[in-house]
C-alpha positions as CSV (number, residue, x, y, z in Angstrom):
1,M,80.4,33.2,200.1
2,A,82.4,36.1,199.0
3,E,82.0,37.7,201.9
4,Q,83.3,34.6,204.1
5,N,85.9,34.3,201.7
6,V,87.4,37.3,202.3
7,A,86.4,37.0,205.8
8,Y,88.3,34.0,206.2
9,S,91.5,35.4,204.6
10,S,92.2,39.4,205.9
11,Q,93.6,37.3,209.8
12,D,97.3,37.2,208.5
13,T,97.1,33.9,210.4
14,I,95.6,32.0,208.6
15,L,97.8,31.2,206.5
16,E,100.7,30.6,209.1
17,S,97.9,28.5,211.7
18,L,97.4,26.4,208.1
19,I,101.4,25.6,207.7
20,L,101.3,25.0,211.6
21,H,98.8,22.0,211.4
22,T,100.1,21.0,207.8
23,I,103.6,20.8,208.1
24,P,106.5,17.6,208.6
25,S,104.1,15.6,211.7
26,F,107.7,14.9,213.4
27,G,106.3,14.0,216.4
28,A,108.3,13.3,219.6
29,H,111.0,11.1,217.8
30,G,111.3,12.6,214.8
31,D,108.6,9.8,212.9
32,G,108.3,12.2,209.5
33,I,111.8,11.3,208.7
34,I,112.5,8.6,210.2
35,N,109.5,6.1,208.9
36,Q,111.6,7.1,205.4
37,N,114.4,6.3,206.3
38,L,115.8,2.6,205.7
39,L,118.7,3.4,208.4
40,L,116.8,5.2,210.8
41,A,114.3,3.5,210.7
42,Y,116.2,0.0,211.2
43,L,117.6,1.8,214.0
44,K,114.5,2.7,215.7
45,G,112.9,-0.5,215.5
46,K,115.7,-1.5,217.6
47,G,115.2,-0.1,220.7
48,S,117.1,2.4,222.5
49,K,120.1,0.8,222.1
50,S,120.4,1.6,218.3
51,F,118.4,5.3,218.9
52,K,119.1,7.3,221.8
53,V,117.4,10.2,223.2
54,K,120.4,11.7,225.3
55,D,118.4,14.8,227.8
56,G,122.4,16.0,227.3
57,G,126.1,16.2,227.7
58,L,128.9,18.6,226.0
59,E,129.6,15.2,223.6
60,L,129.5,11.5,222.6
61,W,131.9,9.8,224.0
62,K,132.0,5.6,223.3
63,G,134.5,3.6,225.5
64,V,135.8,0.8,223.5
65,R,137.6,-1.8,225.9
66,T,140.7,-3.1,224.0
67,R,143.5,-4.3,226.7
68,Q,142.5,-7.3,229.3
69,S,143.2,-6.6,232.7
70,S,146.8,-7.7,234.3
71,N,144.5,-8.5,237.4
72,F,144.8,-11.8,236.1
73,K,147.0,-14.6,235.5
74,W,148.3,-18.6,236.3
75,Q,150.7,-17.9,239.0
76,G,152.0,-20.1,242.0
77,K,149.7,-21.4,245.0
78,S,151.7,-18.8,246.7
79,D,152.7,-16.1,244.9
80,T,151.2,-12.6,245.3
81,M,147.8,-12.0,243.1
82,T,148.0,-9.7,241.3
83,T,146.4,-5.8,242.2
84,N,146.9,-2.5,239.7
85,E,144.3,0.0,238.9
86,Q,143.1,-0.2,235.4
87,D,141.8,1.6,233.1
88,P,140.3,-0.5,230.5
89,N,138.9,1.4,227.6
90,Q,140.2,3.9,224.8
91,R,137.4,6.9,223.8
92,M,136.3,7.5,221.0
93,R,135.0,11.0,221.1
94,F,131.7,13.2,218.3
95,D,130.2,16.1,218.6
96,W,127.3,17.3,218.3
97,K,125.7,18.0,214.8
98,T,123.1,20.9,214.2
99,F,120.5,20.4,211.7
100,T,118.4,24.0,210.9
101,G,116.1,25.1,208.3
102,S,113.3,27.2,208.4
103,V,109.5,28.3,206.5
104,V,108.9,31.4,205.6
105,L,106.6,33.5,204.4
106,N,106.9,37.1,203.2
107,A,103.8,39.3,203.5
108,L,103.3,40.1,200.1
109,D,103.0,35.7,199.4
110,K,100.3,36.2,202.1
111,A,98.6,38.5,200.0
112,R,98.5,36.7,196.7
113,N,97.1,33.8,198.3
114,K,94.3,35.4,200.3
115,G,91.4,32.9,198.5
116,R,90.8,29.9,200.6
117,A,91.6,27.7,198.1
118,A,94.8,29.1,197.2
119,I,95.9,29.6,201.0
120,K,95.0,25.9,201.5
121,D,97.4,25.1,198.1
122,F,100.4,27.3,199.3
123,A,100.3,26.3,202.5
124,L,100.1,22.2,201.9
125,E,103.4,23.0,199.2
126,L,105.1,24.5,201.8
127,R,104.6,22.0,203.9
128,E,105.8,19.1,200.7
129,Q,109.4,21.6,199.8
130,A,110.3,20.8,203.4
131,S,109.2,17.9,204.5
132,D,111.8,16.2,200.9
133,T,114.0,18.8,202.0
134,I,114.9,17.1,205.3
135,M,114.8,13.7,204.1
136,N,116.8,14.0,201.1
137,Q,119.8,16.2,203.6
138,F,118.9,13.8,206.8
139,N,119.8,10.4,203.5
140,S,122.6,12.3,202.0
141,A,124.6,13.1,204.8
142,F,124.4,9.6,206.1
143,W,126.1,8.7,202.9
144,N,128.8,10.7,202.2
145,A,132.0,9.3,201.3
146,G,133.8,12.7,201.3
147,T,136.1,14.7,203.9
148,L,133.3,15.4,205.9
149,G,133.4,19.5,206.9
150,D,133.5,20.0,210.8
151,D,129.5,20.6,210.8
152,E,128.1,17.9,209.1
153,P,128.0,14.8,211.0
154,Q,129.2,11.0,211.0
155,S,128.3,9.4,207.7
156,V,128.5,5.3,207.0
157,P,131.2,5.4,204.8
158,S,133.1,7.5,207.4
159,L,132.1,5.0,210.1
160,I,132.7,1.7,208.2
161,S,135.8,2.5,206.5
162,I,137.4,1.4,202.7
163,T,141.3,1.8,204.7
164,P,140.3,0.8,207.5
165,T,143.9,1.0,208.8
166,S,144.5,3.7,207.7
167,G,143.5,7.5,209.0
168,T,141.2,7.9,212.3
169,I,138.0,7.8,213.6
170,G,136.7,9.7,216.8
171,G,139.8,10.8,217.9
172,V,141.8,8.1,217.3
173,T,144.2,6.3,215.0
174,R,142.9,3.3,213.5
175,S,145.6,1.4,213.5
176,T,146.1,1.3,216.9
177,A,143.7,-1.4,217.9
178,K,141.8,-4.2,215.7
179,A,139.1,-3.1,218.0
180,F,138.9,0.5,215.5
181,Q,139.4,-1.7,212.2
182,N,135.8,-2.4,210.1
183,G,135.8,-5.2,208.1
184,A,136.7,-4.1,204.7
185,V,136.5,-6.8,201.5
186,T,138.0,-6.0,198.3
187,T,137.5,-9.3,196.5
188,T,135.6,-8.7,193.3
189,I,131.8,-10.3,193.3
190,T,131.0,-10.9,190.0
191,D,127.6,-12.3,190.7
192,I,125.8,-11.0,194.7
193,G,122.7,-12.6,193.0
194,S,124.0,-16.5,193.2
195,E,125.2,-19.3,195.5
196,T,129.1,-18.5,195.5
197,G,127.7,-13.8,196.2
198,I,125.9,-15.0,199.2
199,K,128.6,-16.8,200.4
200,E,131.2,-13.9,200.0
201,M,128.6,-11.2,201.7
202,K,127.7,-14.5,204.6
203,K,131.6,-14.9,204.9
204,A,132.2,-10.9,205.3
205,Q,129.6,-11.2,208.0
206,I,131.0,-14.0,209.9
207,R,133.8,-12.8,210.2
208,Q,133.0,-9.4,211.8
209,T,131.0,-11.6,214.4
210,I,131.3,-10.1,217.9
211,R,129.8,-13.0,219.9
212,A,127.0,-16.0,218.1
213,N,124.0,-13.2,218.4
214,D,126.4,-10.4,218.0
215,K,127.0,-10.5,214.6
216,V,125.1,-8.1,211.3
217,D,121.9,-8.0,211.1
218,L,122.1,-4.7,208.5
219,I,123.7,-4.7,205.1
220,I,122.9,-2.4,203.2
221,M,123.8,-2.3,198.7
222,D,122.6,-0.5,195.7
223,E,119.3,-1.1,194.5
224,D,120.9,-3.0,191.6
225,N,122.5,-5.0,193.1
226,Y,119.0,-5.9,195.6
227,S,117.7,-6.4,192.6
228,G,119.9,-9.5,191.5
229,L,120.3,-11.2,195.1
230,V,116.3,-10.8,195.6
231,G,115.5,-12.8,192.5
232,Y,117.7,-15.7,193.0
233,L,116.5,-15.4,195.7
234,A,113.2,-15.7,195.0
235,T,113.0,-18.7,193.4
236,Q,113.9,-20.7,195.4
237,N,111.7,-19.1,197.7
238,R,114.7,-18.3,200.4
239,F,113.5,-15.3,202.2
240,M,111.1,-13.8,204.8
241,P,109.9,-10.0,204.3
242,N,111.8,-7.5,207.2
243,D,107.3,-7.0,208.6
244,K,108.5,-4.6,211.2
245,L,109.7,-2.2,208.0
246,A,107.2,-3.7,205.6
247,Q,104.5,-2.3,207.9
248,L,106.3,1.5,206.9
249,D,106.1,0.6,203.5
250,I,110.1,0.4,203.3
251,E,111.3,-2.5,201.1
252,A,113.9,-5.0,202.5
253,I,114.0,-8.7,203.3
254,K,115.6,-10.9,206.1
255,L,117.9,-13.7,205.4
256,G,117.7,-15.6,207.9
257,T,118.1,-13.1,210.5
258,T,120.0,-11.1,208.7
259,T,118.3,-7.4,207.6
260,I,118.6,-6.7,203.9
261,G,117.9,-4.2,201.6
262,F,119.1,-0.5,199.1
263,E,119.9,3.0,198.6
264,N,118.3,3.9,194.8
265,R,121.2,5.8,193.0
266,L,118.8,6.7,190.3
267,L,116.5,9.5,192.7
268,T,119.4,11.8,194.5
269,D,120.1,15.0,192.6
270,D,123.7,15.1,191.5
271,T,124.5,17.2,194.3
272,E,123.4,14.5,197.2
273,N,125.4,11.7,198.2
274,T,124.0,8.4,198.0
275,I,125.8,4.8,198.4
276,T,128.7,3.5,196.2
277,D,128.4,1.8,192.7
278,G,129.2,-1.5,193.3
279,Y,129.2,-1.4,197.5
280,V,128.0,-3.5,200.5
281,Y,127.7,-2.0,203.5
282,G,126.7,-4.5,207.0
283,I,125.0,-2.7,210.4
284,N,125.9,-4.3,213.7
285,S,123.2,-2.3,215.3
286,N,124.5,-3.9,218.7
287,H,127.1,-1.0,218.3
288,M,125.4,1.3,215.9
289,A,123.4,4.0,217.0
290,F,121.6,7.9,216.1
291,E,122.1,10.0,219.1
292,V,119.3,12.9,219.6
293,L,119.3,15.5,221.9
294,K,116.2,15.9,224.0
295,D,115.8,18.5,223.2
296,G,117.0,19.3,219.5
297,N,114.7,15.9,218.7
298,F,113.6,17.3,215.1
299,M,112.4,20.5,216.5
300,W,109.4,22.9,215.0
301,N,109.9,26.3,217.1
302,P,107.5,25.8,219.4
303,D,106.0,30.0,219.5
304,G,105.5,29.3,216.1
305,F,106.5,31.9,213.4
306,E,108.5,35.0,214.4
307,R,109.0,38.0,212.6
308,V,112.8,38.0,210.5
309,G,114.6,41.4,211.5
310,G,112.7,44.3,209.9
311,T,111.6,42.3,206.5
312,L,108.2,41.3,205.8
313,N,109.6,37.6,205.9
314,K,108.2,35.7,209.0
315,A,110.3,32.2,209.8
316,L,109.2,29.1,211.7
317,Y,112.5,27.2,212.5
318,F,113.3,24.0,212.5
319,W,115.6,22.7,214.1
320,V,117.6,19.0,215.3
321,F,121.2,18.0,217.8
322,C,122.4,15.3,216.9
323,N,124.6,12.4,214.8
324,L,125.4,8.8,214.4
325,T,127.9,7.2,216.3
326,T,129.8,4.1,216.6
327,N,131.5,2.3,220.1
328,L,132.9,-1.1,218.4
329,P,134.6,-0.3,214.3
330,K,135.4,-4.0,213.8
331,A,131.6,-4.5,214.7
332,H,131.0,-3.8,210.8
333,F,132.2,-4.1,207.4
334,V,132.4,-3.0,203.7
335,M,132.2,-4.7,199.8
336,T,133.5,-3.1,197.5
337,D,133.7,-4.2,194.1
338,V,130.3,-6.2,194.4
339,S,128.2,-6.7,190.9
340,N,124.7,-8.3,189.8
341,A,125.4,-10.8,186.4
């Protein structure tokens, strides 16, 4: 058996192969990340309108129709009808953002992990580190409430602003038209787990309704407010589970046709972003999308490990070309002062 172990471990490609076969299996659509993130899992579950894999494109632009046609009017029966050319849209533009990473093997690490058990343990540790890092960094990016850097994607707080009449979105000044202004509720809600709290949340949802079947369908709050809301509703048997998310073991409820979930502030490192205390975000998935390029769709280098310059390191590279976008900011809302009694 000892000779077999030596033979098994004498091939440098063994450790690389183990990592390649145990690396997070993101699949064609990045399920290894998406199904462990409430926002991405929900958007993907809504289909190609909310989770878009693009063949190409220099940028992501979203036309927002803010003008009525000037060709339609009430007129006298003999008056000349109006025939002006129309440009109905104002356009928001979002750049593709690049996320990268790598799993690195050093020649010394290979030499020190030659036994069959050791080589498997080392491969597993590298795999889990990569998986956790990617999931944490995507989630952190989606809750970045600060000023976005040039290389950072859009976030929920950047698309759904607490000051919706100021600043820009997609290069367009928000004050240009109400279409670029999301709802913002600053009223103090002292107990989300009460009839008053639920009424205010539903009011915010109704006010941003575009049409009867086009409204906020995902609400995300912090874990404390979520617990209070669920506890109150549970005593009255007033909610259902979201069965699609439940299949992924993601905690969420449905109140009517609206899915309600949470972002846990307590499990993130101090350097990572999470939802702001007391904030509640309402997202209309018809008008928010995660978009990714086909050739950068959660990809591990298909060529496997590559030598890094003149070093003893070999790296397996990972990349994603993506962004979070909206095509109608006014379809969403944020509440900024919500608590649980």
